[in-house]
Structures are given as C-alpha cells and as structure tokens.
C-alpha positions in Angstrom: -127.6 91.3 -163.3 -124.2 92.6 -162.4 -122.3 91.8 -159.1 -119.3 93.5 -157.7 -117.1 91.4 -155.4 -115.7 93.0 -152.3 -113.3 91.8 -149.7 -114.6 92.5 -146.3 -111.8 92.8 -143.6 -113.0 93.4 -140.1 -110.3 94.0 -137.5 -110.9 93.8 -133.8 -108.4 93.8 -130.9 -108.3 91.0 -128.3 -106.1 92.0 -125.4 -102.6 92.4 -126.9 -103.4 90.4 -130.1 -105.3 91.5 -133.1 -107.6 89.2 -135.1 -108.8 89.7 -138.6 -111.8 88.0 -140.1 -111.6 88.1 -143.9 -114.5 87.3 -146.2 -115.2 88.0 -149.8 -118.8 89.2 -150.3 -120.8 90.5 -153.3 -122.6 93.7 -153.8 -126.1 93.1 -155.0 -127.9 95.0 -157.8 -129.1 97.6 -155.2 -125.7 98.2 -153.8 -126.2 96.2 -150.6 -123.6 94.1 -148.8 -124.5 91.4 -146.3 -122.0 91.2 -143.3 -121.5 87.4 -142.8 -122.9 85.9 -139.5 -119.5 84.9 -138.1 -118.3 88.6 -138.4 -121.6 90.0 -136.9 -121.3 87.6 -134.0 -117.6 88.3 -133.4 -118.3 92.0 -133.2 -121.6 91.7 -131.3 -123.6 93.2 -134.1 -127.4 92.5 -134.1 -130.4 93.7 -136.0 -130.5 97.6 -136.0 -126.8 97.8 -134.8 -125.3 101.0 -136.2 -122.1 101.0 -138.2 -120.1 103.8 -139.8 -118.9 103.2 -143.4 -115.9 105.2 -144.5 -114.9 105.1 -148.2 -111.5 106.1 -149.5 -111.7 106.8 -153.2 -107.9 107.0 -153.5 -107.2 103.5 -152.2 -110.6 102.1 -153.3 -111.2 100.8 -149.7 -114.3 100.7 -147.6 -114.0 100.5 -143.8 -117.0 99.5 -141.7 -116.8 100.3 -138.0 -119.4 99.5 -135.3 -120.4 102.7 -133.5 -122.6 101.5 -130.7 -125.0 104.4 -130.4 -128.4 104.3 -128.7 -131.3 104.4 -131.2 -132.4 107.8 -129.9 -128.9 109.3 -130.3 -128.6 109.4 -134.0 -125.2 110.5 -135.4 -124.8 114.0 -136.9 -122.2 115.2 -139.3 -120.8 118.7 -138.9 -118.6 120.7 -141.4 -116.6 123.3 -139.4 -114.7 126.0 -141.2 -111.9 127.6 -139.2 -108.7 129.7 -139.6 -105.7 127.6 -140.8 -103.5 128.4 -137.8 -101.6 126.3 -135.2 -104.0 125.3 -132.5 -107.3 126.1 -134.3 -108.4 122.5 -134.6 -107.3 121.7 -131.0 -109.4 124.7 -129.7 -112.5 123.3 -131.5 -111.8 119.8 -130.3 -111.4 121.1 -126.7 -114.9 122.8 -127.0 -116.4 119.4 -128.0 -114.7 117.9 -124.9 -115.9 120.6 -122.6 -119.4 119.9 -123.8 -119.0 116.1 -123.2 -119.4 115.3 -126.9 -117.3 112.4 -128.2 -116.2 112.4 -131.8 -116.6 109.2 -133.8 -114.9 110.4 -136.9 -112.9 113.5 -138.0 -111.2 114.6 -141.2 -109.5 117.9 -141.7 -108.4 119.6 -144.9 -106.7 122.9 -145.7 -108.8 125.0 -148.0 -106.5 127.9 -148.3 -102.9 127.6 -146.8 -102.6 129.8 -143.7 -106.1 131.2 -144.2 -108.9 128.6 -144.0 -109.3 124.9 -143.0 -112.3 122.6 -142.8 -112.9 119.9 -140.2 -115.7 117.4 -140.9 -116.7 115.4 -137.8 -119.4 112.8 -136.9 -120.7 112.6 -133.4 -123.7 111.4 -131.5 -126.5 114.0 -131.4 -125.5 116.3 -128.5 -127.7 117.0 -125.4 -127.8 120.7 -126.3 -129.5 122.1 -129.4 -127.6 122.4 -132.6 -128.0 126.2 -132.5 -126.3 126.3 -129.1 -123.6 123.9 -130.3 -122.9 126.1 -133.3 -122.7 129.2 -131.1 -120.3 127.5 -128.6 -118.1 126.3 -131.4 -117.9 129.9 -132.8 -117.6 131.6 -129.4 -115.2 129.2 -127.6 -113.6 127.4 -130.5 -113.3 130.3 -132.9 -115.1 128.4 -135.7 -115.9 130.7 -138.7 -118.8 128.6 -139.9 -120.6 125.5 -138.7 -122.9 123.4 -141.0 -124.9 120.4 -140.3 -124.5 118.0 -143.2 -127.0 115.2 -143.9 -125.7 111.7 -143.3 
C-alpha cells in the first residue's frame, strides 16, 4: 500500500488577524484525504459540507475552500468563450451580477491573442434555466460560446 503525504494549510481570517492551521495528512490508496477535526471545527465544516478543491499543477498545491451552498443549489461549472478585447470579461461578469448569480471561482486564459479568450467559472445553480443563462450571456455579455462542464 502506497501513501502520499500532504501538508494541509487552511487559512481563515479573524477580524484583522489571520490564523493558519497546519496539519500533515496522508492520501489513502483511493486518493482520499481526511480533514482533521480541529480544522473542520474551526471552519464550521460538518458532514455533507461542500468544499471546493483547486489544484495548481505548476506549484503542486491543492487549496480547499468551504463554499457553504444549500444542498439543493449544486455548483455548476461553465466554460465561456469570448472575444479577447478590453472589457469583454467585465461585460460577462456584469451579466452574472444583473442575474444575481455569485461566482465562487473564475479563471481566464487567452486562447488567441486579440481574438479569443476563455473564462471558466463555478457558481451555484442559477434560478433560471441553463438555456436562458446561456442566451443571456450571449445576448447581454457578448459570449461567443457557453458550455456546461461536469464537476
């Protein structure tokens, strides 16, 4: 049986100070990590709490962030293709805002300089249908393409 050791660093603000809880944990043979009880308690995590895991392959870091969603508001991941021009991303972000949709995560990359860019976002499932959301992002945000990506 092979184990990989990971250092789990959880940061959380406390007024103007920031505390870090550092624990070294092991990955089991099925790839699972157990978040230590002291960290779960300090972050208010309980059974079925949702967390977002972000992996950076360049720095070899994994970040775990509590997301605090209701169980019926599952997160969705969207890949939005847009023109690579000043204000394009802001226009799409503004469309999310006008629909009352908060974004939990976003990452943008330029596909073709001054031609195409892609913005990947994660948000709670919106109150409107995904088809209507796609149409709004195209009509009001000038998105070229909107894809729902499995999480």
